[in-house]
C-alpha positions as CSV (number, residue, x, y, z in Angstrom):
1,M,-3.7,-55.2,6.7
2,E,-7.3,-54.7,7.7
3,Q,-7.1,-50.9,7.8
4,D,-6.2,-51.0,4.1
5,S,-9.3,-52.9,3.1
6,P,-12.3,-50.9,1.7
7,T,-14.6,-53.0,4.0
8,F,-12.8,-51.7,7.1
9,W,-13.3,-48.0,6.1
10,R,-16.9,-48.6,5.1
11,R,-17.6,-50.2,8.5
12,A,-15.9,-47.4,10.3
13,G,-17.8,-44.8,8.3
14,R,-21.0,-46.5,9.2
15,N,-20.3,-46.6,12.9
16,I,-19.4,-42.8,12.8
17,F,-22.4,-42.0,10.8
18,L,-24.8,-43.8,13.2
19,A,-23.2,-42.3,16.2
20,A,-23.6,-38.7,14.7
21,V,-27.2,-39.3,13.8
22,G,-27.9,-40.7,17.4
23,L,-26.3,-37.6,18.9
24,L,-28.3,-35.1,16.8
25,I,-31.7,-36.6,16.8
26,G,-31.6,-39.2,19.7
27,P,-32.7,-36.7,22.4
28,S,-35.6,-35.6,20.2
29,L,-36.7,-39.1,19.7
30,L,-36.7,-39.5,23.5
31,A,-39.0,-36.6,23.8
32,W,-41.3,-38.0,21.2
33,A,-41.2,-41.3,23.0
34,V,-42.4,-39.6,26.2
35,R,-45.1,-37.8,24.3
36,A,-46.2,-41.1,22.7
37,I,-46.4,-42.7,26.3
38,A,-48.6,-39.9,27.4
39,A,-50.8,-40.3,24.4
40,A,-51.0,-44.1,25.0
41,A,-51.9,-43.4,28.6
42,Q,-54.7,-41.0,27.3
43,C,-53.2,-38.1,29.3
44,A,-54.1,-34.8,27.5
45,P,-51.6,-32.0,27.9
46,G,-52.3,-30.2,31.1
47,P,-50.9,-29.3,34.5
48,G,-52.0,-32.5,36.3
49,L,-50.0,-35.7,36.7
50,C,-50.2,-38.4,34.1
51,R,-51.8,-41.5,35.7
52,G,-50.0,-40.5,38.9
53,F,-46.6,-39.9,37.4
54,A,-44.8,-36.7,36.8
55,L,-44.3,-37.5,33.0
56,G,-43.4,-33.9,32.4
57,A,-40.2,-34.2,34.1
58,A,-38.9,-36.8,31.6
59,F,-40.3,-34.7,28.8
60,R,-38.5,-31.6,30.1
61,D,-35.2,-33.5,30.5
62,A,-35.3,-35.0,27.0
63,L,-36.1,-31.5,25.5
64,E,-33.3,-29.8,27.5
65,L,-30.8,-32.4,26.1
66,A,-32.2,-32.0,22.6
67,W,-31.8,-28.1,22.8
68,A,-28.3,-28.4,24.3
69,V,-27.3,-30.0,21.0
70,G,-29.5,-28.2,18.5
71,S,-29.0,-24.6,19.9
72,N,-25.2,-25.0,19.7
73,T,-24.6,-24.2,16.1
74,P,-20.8,-25.1,16.0
75,L,-21.4,-28.4,17.5
76,L,-24.5,-29.0,15.3
77,L,-22.7,-28.3,12.1
78,S,-19.5,-30.2,13.2
79,V,-21.4,-33.4,14.1
80,A,-23.4,-33.1,10.7
81,M,-20.1,-32.6,8.9
82,A,-18.7,-35.7,10.5
83,A,-21.8,-37.7,9.5
84,A,-21.4,-36.5,5.9
85,I,-17.7,-37.3,5.7
86,A,-18.4,-40.8,7.2
87,A,-21.1,-41.3,4.5
88,M,-18.2,-40.7,1.9
89,F,-16.2,-43.4,3.5
90,M,-19.3,-45.6,3.0
91,R,-19.2,-44.6,-0.7
92,R,-22.6,-43.0,-0.3
93,P,-22.2,-39.4,-1.6
94,L,-25.9,-38.7,-1.8
95,L,-26.4,-39.8,1.7
96,G,-23.6,-37.6,2.9
97,A,-25.0,-34.5,1.1
98,T,-28.4,-35.2,2.4
99,A,-27.1,-35.7,6.0
100,M,-25.3,-32.3,5.8
101,L,-28.5,-30.7,4.7
102,L,-31.2,-32.3,6.8
103,L,-29.6,-33.5,10.1
104,P,-29.2,-29.9,11.4
105,L,-32.8,-29.1,10.5
106,A,-34.0,-32.4,12.1
107,A,-32.2,-31.7,15.3
108,L,-34.2,-28.5,15.7
109,L,-37.5,-29.4,14.0
110,L,-38.2,-32.5,15.9
111,P,-38.0,-31.0,19.4
112,M,-40.0,-28.0,18.2
113,G,-42.7,-30.4,16.9
114,A,-42.7,-32.3,20.2
115,V,-43.2,-28.9,22.2
116,Y,-46.1,-27.8,20.1
117,S,-47.8,-31.2,20.2
118,A,-47.9,-30.9,24.1
119,V,-48.8,-27.3,24.7
120,Y,-52.3,-26.3,25.9
121,Q,-54.3,-23.3,26.6
122,G,-52.6,-21.5,29.5
123,C,-49.1,-22.8,28.5
124,S,-47.7,-20.1,26.3
125,I,-44.5,-20.5,24.2
126,G,-42.2,-17.4,24.1
127,D,-39.6,-15.5,26.0
128,T,-42.3,-13.8,28.1
129,G,-43.7,-17.2,29.3
130,V,-40.6,-18.6,31.1
131,D,-41.6,-20.8,34.1
132,D,-45.1,-20.3,33.2
133,C,-45.9,-23.7,31.8
134,L,-46.7,-26.6,34.1
135,L,-47.0,-29.9,32.1
136,W,-47.9,-33.3,33.5
137,G,-46.9,-32.3,37.0
138,A,-43.5,-30.6,36.2
139,Q,-42.5,-27.1,35.5
140,M,-41.1,-26.9,31.9
141,G,-39.0,-23.8,32.3
142,A,-37.2,-22.8,29.1
143,S,-37.4,-26.3,27.6
144,V,-40.6,-25.4,25.9
145,H,-39.9,-21.7,25.2
146,D,-36.8,-22.5,23.1
147,A,-39.1,-23.7,20.4
148,A,-39.9,-20.0,19.7
149,N,-36.4,-19.4,18.6
150,V,-36.0,-22.3,16.1
151,S,-36.6,-20.2,13.0
152,W,-33.8,-17.8,13.9
153,M,-31.4,-20.6,14.6
154,I,-32.3,-22.2,11.2
155,Y,-31.7,-18.8,9.5
156,G,-28.2,-18.6,11.1
157,F,-26.8,-21.9,9.6
158,A,-29.0,-22.7,6.6
159,P,-26.8,-21.0,3.9
160,F,-23.7,-22.7,5.1
161,S,-25.4,-26.1,5.5
162,F,-26.8,-25.9,1.9
163,A,-23.5,-24.9,0.4
164,A,-21.6,-27.6,2.3
165,S,-24.1,-30.3,1.3
166,L,-23.8,-29.3,-2.4
167,V,-19.8,-29.3,-2.3
168,L,-19.7,-32.6,-0.4
169,G,-22.2,-34.1,-2.8
170,I,-20.2,-33.3,-5.9
171,F,-16.8,-34.1,-4.3
172,G,-18.2,-37.4,-2.9
173,W,-19.6,-38.4,-6.3
174,F,-16.2,-38.0,-8.0
175,V,-14.4,-39.9,-5.1
176,A,-17.0,-42.7,-5.1
177,R,-16.7,-43.2,-8.8
178,R,-13.0,-44.0,-8.6
179,R,-12.2,-47.8,-8.5
180,P,-9.8,-49.1,-5.8
181,G,-7.9,-51.0,-8.4
182,G,-7.2,-48.0,-10.6
183,P,-8.0,-47.9,-14.3
184,Q,-8.9,-51.3,-16.0
185,R,-6.5,-52.4,-18.6
186,T,-7.7,-54.1,-21.7
187,A,-6.5,-57.6,-22.3
188,H,-4.2,-58.0,-25.3
189,V,-5.2,-60.7,-27.7
190,P,-2.2,-62.4,-29.3
191,S,-2.0,-62.1,-33.0
192,H,-2.2,-65.8,-33.7
193,H,-5.7,-65.8,-32.2
194,S,-6.9,-63.1,-34.5
195,F,-9.3,-64.0,-37.2
196,R,-10.8,-62.4,-40.3
197,V,-14.6,-61.9,-40.6
198,P,-15.8,-63.6,-43.8
199,D,-17.0,-61.4,-46.6
200,Y,-20.4,-62.4,-47.6
201,R,-21.1,-59.7,-50.1
202,F,-22.3,-60.9,-53.5
203,T,-20.0,-60.4,-56.5
204,D,-21.1,-60.0,-60.1
205,R,-20.0,-63.6,-60.8
206,D,-22.6,-64.9,-58.2
207,H,-25.4,-63.0,-59.8
208,N,-24.6,-64.6,-63.2
209,Q,-24.8,-68.1,-61.9
């Protein structure tokens, strides 16, 4: 059956891994895409519209989606664990350990970087500045101020993420080393095919000739 073949499980693991990565960092990449559009349009961060468009609304929505995933620690670690286990099915233990360690960090650091790349003087980041930031024609609300809490979010799950990545890496390495066909058997050579290696050592009689 197809479900019993290693290729099926590797394909399934790859699909799950890509879906988990897309869920964790996809919204952050959307926020960076909006930031790149603003830079390409030569729109400096500020309260005004960007070439007549309220580009800040798209930036805010992408950030809110990114924080909805990144700020939910149980969801964040569960999706990262699913990506790590999927990498084990792909027989990529190093990839699984790296995903468990770096994906939760990327889900928080990427939107934080996008926020700090778009702030300007008069748009403060912090709990005291809620609804005080107008960016590219849109009120940003808490979408930019959540960046101030990223360090505390990371401190909350970093020890578990590091320990889980270490355990998964060691376990996955042993699993990936196992061959699907089991231990290889050494072929038995029949006795009538055996031969004796000639002895080319010189004897005393050869020296006297």
